[in-house]
C-alpha positions in Angstrom: 4.5 2.2 -19.9 0.3 2.4 -20.1 -1.3 0.4 -17.2 -4.9 -0.5 -17.2 -6.5 0.9 -14.4 -9.3 -1.5 -13.3 -11.5 -0.8 -9.6 -13.5 -3.4 -8.7 -16.2 -4.3 -6.1 -14.4 -5.6 -3.0 -13.8 -9.5 -3.0 -12.9 -11.7 -0.1 -10.4 -13.3 -1.8 -8.1 -10.3 -0.7 -8.2 -11.6 2.8 -7.2 -15.1 1.9 -4.5 -13.7 -0.5 -3.1 -11.0 2.2 -2.6 -14.3 4.7 -1.1 -16.7 2.0 1.6 -13.9 1.5 2.0 -13.2 4.9 2.8 -16.5 5.9 5.2 -17.2 3.2 6.9 -14.1 4.3 7.4 -15.1 7.6 8.2 -18.5 7.3 11.4 -16.8 5.4 11.8 -13.8 7.4 11.2 -15.6 10.8 14.7 -14.8 12.6 14.1 -11.0 12.2 12.2 -8.2 14.0 9.3 -7.4 12.0 5.6 -6.8 11.4 3.3 -7.3 8.0 0.6 -4.9 7.7 -2.2 -5.4 4.9 -2.4 -1.8 3.6 -4.2 -0.1 0.6 -7.8 -0.2 -0.3 -7.8 -4.4 -0.4 -7.1 -4.2 3.5 -10.7 -2.5 4.1 -13.7 -4.6 4.0 -16.4 -3.4 1.3 -14.2 -1.0 -0.5 -13.8 -0.9 -4.2 -10.1 -1.5 -5.2 -7.9 -2.1 -7.7 -7.5 -6.1 -7.4 -3.4 -5.5 -6.1 -2.4 -6.5 -2.5 -0.4 -4.3 -0.7 1.9 -5.1 1.9 4.0 -3.5 4.2 6.8 -5.2 6.4 7.4 -3.0 9.3 11.2 -3.3 10.5 12.5 -1.4 13.8 14.9 0.6 11.9 17.0 1.1 8.9 19.8 -1.1 10.3 17.4 -4.3 9.5 17.3 -3.3 6.1 20.2 -5.3 4.5 18.9 -8.7 6.3 15.3 -8.4 5.3 16.5 -7.3 1.6 18.8 -10.2 1.4 16.3 -12.6 2.4 13.5 -11.0 0.0 15.8 -11.3 -2.8 16.6 -15.2 -2.2 12.6 -15.8 -2.0 12.0 -14.1 -5.4 11.9 -10.2 -5.1 14.0 -7.7 -6.3 14.7 -4.6 -4.6 13.5 -1.3 -6.6 14.3 1.3 -4.8 12.0 4.0 -2.8 10.3 5.0 -6.1 10.6 8.9 -4.9 9.0 8.0 -1.4 11.5 8.4 1.3 11.8 5.8 4.0 9.6 3.3 1.9 11.2 0.7 -0.2 9.6 -1.3 -2.8 10.0 -4.9 -3.9 9.1 -6.5 -6.9 8.2 -10.5 -7.4 10.2 -12.1 -10.1 7.6 -15.0 -9.8 4.2 -13.4 -10.9 2.2 -16.6 -10.9 3.3 -17.6 -7.2 0.7 -15.5 -5.5 -2.2 -13.0 -6.1 -0.9 -10.0 -7.6 0.7 -7.9 -5.2 2.8 -4.7 -4.1 5.5 -5.3 -1.3 7.0 -2.3 0.6 9.7 -2.3 3.7 9.0 0.7 5.9 9.6 1.7 9.6 6.6 1.9 12.2 7.3 5.6 12.6 8.0 6.8 8.9 5.4 9.2 7.0 4.7 6.1 4.5 3.4 4.0 7.2 1.8 6.7 9.1 0.0 7.6 6.2 -1.3 4.1 5.1 -2.1 2.7 8.3 -4.3 6.0 9.3 -6.1 6.0 6.2 -6.7 2.2 6.3 -8.1 2.3 9.6 -10.1 5.5 9.2 -11.9 4.1 6.3 -12.1 1.0 8.3 -14.5 2.4 11.0 -16.0 5.5 8.9 -18.5 3.8 6.3 -19.5 7.3 4.6 -15.8 7.9 3.9 -15.3 4.5 2.7 -18.2 4.8 0.2 -16.9 8.2 -1.0 -13.8 7.0 -1.4 -15.0 3.9 -3.2 -17.1 5.6 -5.6 -14.3 8.2 -6.4 -12.1 5.4 -7.3 -14.7 4.0 -9.5 -15.4 7.3 -11.3 -11.4 8.0 -11.7 -10.7 4.4 -13.0 -13.2 4.9 -15.8 -12.0 8.6 -16.3 -8.5 7.8 -16.5 -8.6 4.1 -17.4 -4.9 4.1 -19.3 -3.6 7.0 -16.7 -2.7 6.0 -13.3 -0.8 9.1 -12.7 -4.2 11.1 -13.0 -6.3 8.3 -11.2 -3.8 8.7 -8.3 -3.8 12.5 -8.2 -7.5 12.6 -8.6 -8.0 10.7 -5.3 -5.5 13.4 -3.2 -8.0 15.5 -2.2 -9.9 13.2 -0.5 -7.2 11.5 1.4 -5.9 14.6 2.1 -9.1 15.8 3.8 -9.0 12.4 5.9 -5.6 12.8 7.0 -6.0 16.3 8.0 -8.4 15.1 10.8 -5.2 13.3 12.3 -1.8 14.3 13.8 -0.1 15.2 10.3 1.8 18.6 10.1 1.3 20.4 7.4 5.0 19.8 6.3 4.0 16.0 6.3 0.7 16.7 4.3 3.0 18.7 1.8 5.2 15.5 1.4 2.6 13.1 0.9 0.8 15.4 -1.7 4.3 16.4 -3.7 5.2 12.6 -3.7 1.7 11.3 -4.3 2.0 8.9 -1.5 -1.7 8.1 -1.7 
């Protein structure tokens, strides 16, 4: 399936969209221990991004997964597996017009996908030059690979890995991130 890659300037509506999605999820998951994080480029104020909200529900461990999965399925989501990324489960909305376009993931606080996403987000929030470089790269790649999401994602990898190398990622973890395109 061909996906059109669009990167836009930062939009204030992304914060509100995340808060609405978070409130909806919290209202249905309130009996479970979890945390909901806004991840991805829309979570970094001022960063150019694809206009899709990324949310990650963090559950303490795998024993909580079936309960969360059941709640999500009762509220308009279908489980779409891990899509090749260990310790990160993907859910797709079956009601596309209910909320702003979004991707929903379930993971664990100590999982590599969580560490990767949170570290990158927090770095970009506090390093304006890296945020600008990353945003400009994303814009360039979106123009270059307008209908090739895989090449767009691969094109971001070197810059993202250069940022993650500044933190406590092992070489094995960086290789897993690179190999799975967990970017």
